[in-house]
N, C-alpha and C positions, 0 to 999 in steps of 0.2 A: 488665706490664699486668694480668695476672690477680691478682698479689699486691696491687696497688693497689686493685683492686675488692674483694678480700677485706677489706682494712683499712677501707675505706669502710663496708662492710656491718657490720663489727663496731662501728664508731663510731656508726652510725645506730641500731642495735638495733631496726630496724623493717623491715617487708617492702615489697614492691612497689616496689623502687627503679627498675626499668624497668617501664613500663606500656604495652602495645602491642597490636598486632593482626597476625595473619598475612595476608600479601598475596601472592597467586600471580600472577606475571607471565605465566604460560603454561608448563605442564608437559606432557610427552608422555604424558599420562594419558588414555586413550581413554574418551570420555564418550558416544560415539555421535553426537557433533556436531562432528567434526573431528579432526584429528591432535594438537591441542593443547587443553588445558583452557580456553584463552581464544583463540578465533579472531578475535574483533573486538578490535582493539588499535590504539592510536595513542599517541604521547608526550603529546599534549594530553589525551587521556582519562586516561592514567596520572597526569599532574600533577593533574587535578581530583580524583582519588580520594585521592592522597597528601595533597592540601590538606584533605580531609575529616579525615584522621587528625590532622594538625597543628593545625587550626583549630577543629574541632568535637568531636573525641573526647577532647580533653585528654590525649592520649597523649604520651609523650616517646620512644617507640621504635616500630620496626616490624620485623617478621620478613619478609624478602624471599626468596622461593624461586621456582625455575622452571628450565626446560631451555634456553630461548632466552636466550643469554648476552648478546646485544645489548640485549634488554629488561632483563635483570638490571642491566647497567651503567647504563642510563639511569635506572632507578628508584632505584638506590642513590645516584647523583649527585644526583637531585632531592630525595630524602629527607634527605640530608645538608644540602643547600642550605636546606631547611625547618627545619633544627635538630633533626632526629630522629636518635637512636641507631639503629643497624642491627644486627640479628642476620642474618647472611648465610648462606644455605643452598643448596647445589647440589642439584638434584632431577632424576634421570634414572631414570625408571621402566623396569623390566625390562631394565636395562643389564647387560652382563657386568661381573664384578668389575674387570677391568682398565679397562673403559671408564668405570666410575664412579670409580675412583681417578684416572684421567686428568682427569676433569671436576672432581673436588675440587681437583686442582692448579690447573686454569685458574681456577676461582672463587677459590681461595685467592690467587693472584697478583693478581686483580682487587681483592680485598679489601685486600691489602697496599698496593696503589698508593693507595688512599684513606686507609688508616691512616697511611702515611708522611706524608700531607698534614695530619695532625692530626685526622682524622675519628674520632667515636666509633663504632667498628665491631668486632664479634666475628664469628668464623667458626664455623659448625656443619659438622661432617663428614657430615651427612646425617640421615635420619629413618627409623626403623623398617626398617633394612636387611634384616632377615630376611624381610620381605615385599616390599620395593621393589626389591631387588637379587637377581639370579639366583645360584644355587649355594649358598645358605645353608639354605633351607627347600625341601622338595619342591614342584615346580610350575613350569611354563614361563612362566606369566603371572601378573601382580600379583593378579588376582582369584581365581586358584587358590590362591595362598599365603595371601591374606587369608581365603579360605574355610576353610583349614586351621585358622586361629585360631578360627573359629566353626563347627567341624565338627559340634558337637552342637547348634547352635541352628537354629531355623526361619528360613529366608530364601528368597528368590526368585531372586536374581541371582548369588550367589557359587557357585563350583564347586570344592569341596575335592578334593584329589588324594592325601591322605595314604596310609599312616599317617606320623605325624611322630615321630621320635626326638628328644625335646627336648634330651637331653644332647648329641647330635650337632649340633643347631642352635646351642646355646650355644657349643660349641667352635668351630664355623665362623664364627659371628658375631663373637666376640671376636678370633679370628685376623684376620678382615677389618678390624675396627675398629682393631686395632694398626697395620695398614698404612695405613688411612685417616688415623689420627692422625699417623703419621709424615709422610705426604704434606702434611696440613694444616700441621704445624709447619714443614715445609721451605719452604713457600711463604708462610705467614702468620705473623707474629711477635707477634701479640697473643693474647688468650685464646681457646680453642676449647671447643666443647661438642658434644654429640650429643643428638638427640631420640629417646629410647628408648620403645618401647611397654611396657605392663605385662606382656606375654607374653614380654618379652626379659630374660634374666639378664645384665646388662651389667657389664663390668669398668670401673668408673668411675674407676679410677686412671689411665686413658688420657687423660682430658680434664680441663679446669679447672672446668667447670660441669656439674651434673647436670640434664640436660633431660628432662622427662617429658611424654609425649603422653597427655593425660588425657580422651580421649573414647571409648575402646574399650569399656569396661565400665561398667554403672551400679554405684554403691556402695551397699552395704546400709544404711549409716547414716553420719551426719556424724562420729560418734566413730570408727568403723572407718576412715573415709577419712583422718581426721586422724592416726590412729595409723600407717596406711600411709605417708603422706607423711613423717611424723616419722622413720620408720625409715631414710630416706636420710641423716640427719644423721651416721650413723656413719662416713661417708666424709670428713667434716670440709670439705665443699665447699659453696658456695651452691647451693641447690636452685631450679630454674626450672620453671615450667609453660610448656613450649615451645609447646603448643597445647592448648586446651580449648574445649568448646562443646556446644551442643545444638540440636535441630532446632525448627522453628517450628510446632509443633502440641501439643495437649494431651498430657501424659505422655511427650513425646518424649525427655526425659532419662532415662526408665526403660529405654530400649532400647540405650543406649550407641551405638557406631557404626552398629549395625544399624538405627538409626532412619532412615537414608537409604533403606532397602529397602521403601518404601511406594508404589513407583511401578511400574506395569506397563510394562516396557520391551519387551514382545513386540508392542506395537502401535505404529502411527505416526499421529499424534504420541504419545508416551508420556503415560499418564494416571495420576493418583493413585487408588490403590484406595479404594473407599467406606469411610467410617467414621473418616477422619482429619480432624480439625477444626483449621483454622488458628488459632493462639493466640499472638500475639506477646507477650502479657504473661507467659504461662508461660515463654517463652524468657528473657524479661527477668528474671523472678524467679529463674530457675536461675542466671543470671550473677551476680546480686547475692549470692545465698547462697554461691556459689563464691568470689567475690572476698573476701567477709567472712572465709571460712575461710583462704584463702591469705594474707591480711593478718595475721590473728591468728597464723598459724604462722611468719610472717617469711619467706615465700617471696620470693626475691630478684627474680625477673622473671616477668612473666606476658604471654602473647600469646593473645588471643581468636581463635578460629577462626570465621569468617574475614571479611575486609572484603566481597568481592564474589565471586559465582559465576555469571556470565552464562549458563552453560549450564542453569541452573535458574531460568528467568524467573518473575516474578510474573504471575498472572492473577486477575481478579475471578471467574472461573469456577473453583470448587474442584476440578473435574475436571482442569483443566489447570494449576493452581497448583503447579508443580514447586518454587517457592520454599519450600513447605511442608516439603519434604523436604531442605532446605538448612540449614546451620549459620550462614549469613551473618547479619551484623548490619545489612545493608542489603538492600533488594530491588531487583533489576534488572528494569526495565520496558522491554521491547523496543518499538520503533516498530511492528514487525510481529511479533506473537508467534510465528507459525508459520515465520518466516524465521530460521534460526540465525545468519545473517550480518547480520542487521538491527542498525542502531544501537540503543543503549539508554541509559537514564539510571538513576541510582540514587537511592533515597530511604532515609533512615534508618528502621530499625524501632524498636520500643519498647526492644529490647535495646541498640541503639546509644545511645539517650538515657540509659538507666539506667547503662550503663558510663561514658559521658561524665561523668555526675554523680559516680560513685564515683571515677573518676581525678581529677576536678577536686578533690574533697575531700582526696584523698591529696596532691596537689600543693600545696593550701593548707596542709596539715599540715607539709609539708617546707619551706614558705616559698619563697624564691627560689633554693634550692640547685639547680644544674644537674647532669645526669647525668654520670657519670664516662666518660672516654674509654676 
């Protein structure tokens, strides 16, 4: 499967073969609003959101991840029914290494059941394991380990626990990834990838596709960023942007992932700190500039971060507009803003519309060619 995709890439000679968006079905990522990142869920709601991807975003792919396996299965099944290719990723935050390996095996078996039926699906063996999985980087909790990555930065929410021996982290990470890749290949017979952070020195020989999570750090210049991305060509494998994005306020892209940290979470309800101005066009401009670069460099696959994030609802009151601190390309509007279990609806942002136009143009460029399985 992987070799077929490599051949198609070489024949096309162009980028963005897969054009998609990241879709969280519910991860055990503590947000202060429940045990899962998505407490409000139904299959009907999921189908309406996947329909947005298939019908309005002009995407041909979706990256599905989460902890709730029943939700993962339902979303994969519907995405495939809608003609979308799937990058399938298990996500178990703060799990022990054995628990994470077991979960990769479960998700791999699920993915294989769809692949054997002819679905276009690939398996990811995870994302930034050095901070998501225990025992690789110091810290008992995700936000401790992520704080280590930004130990020298100003932030309000993260709690570093270092010091960090980077050589030790790299050794432990690649030892774990070797086990994860073995589990993935034992259960899933198609191509596999890993979503690595820029702070991780990954042994890319373990997987078929080089997956990069590109929202942690701002980039000093377009030229420097292009050089950085091009450096991964030395592995002779397709390069993917597994996730990338920016926040919904002026200059949000200059903060990298720390752009989320503009919310005072010591009060109830949380409020946006003064001085941050909602700017959907700035987010849209960031996406367009990024997509142009990825396209020019022949990046194989791209997934925008992310479609929805209901724990960061939109409000017309800037003080409560948590969507400002969100990377989503839609805004979640709750029936009752102050009730975290309230029903909500989503509306496209300017970034959604800009991405849809770009994806549509690439699809038109490729004509009627369908994505590879």
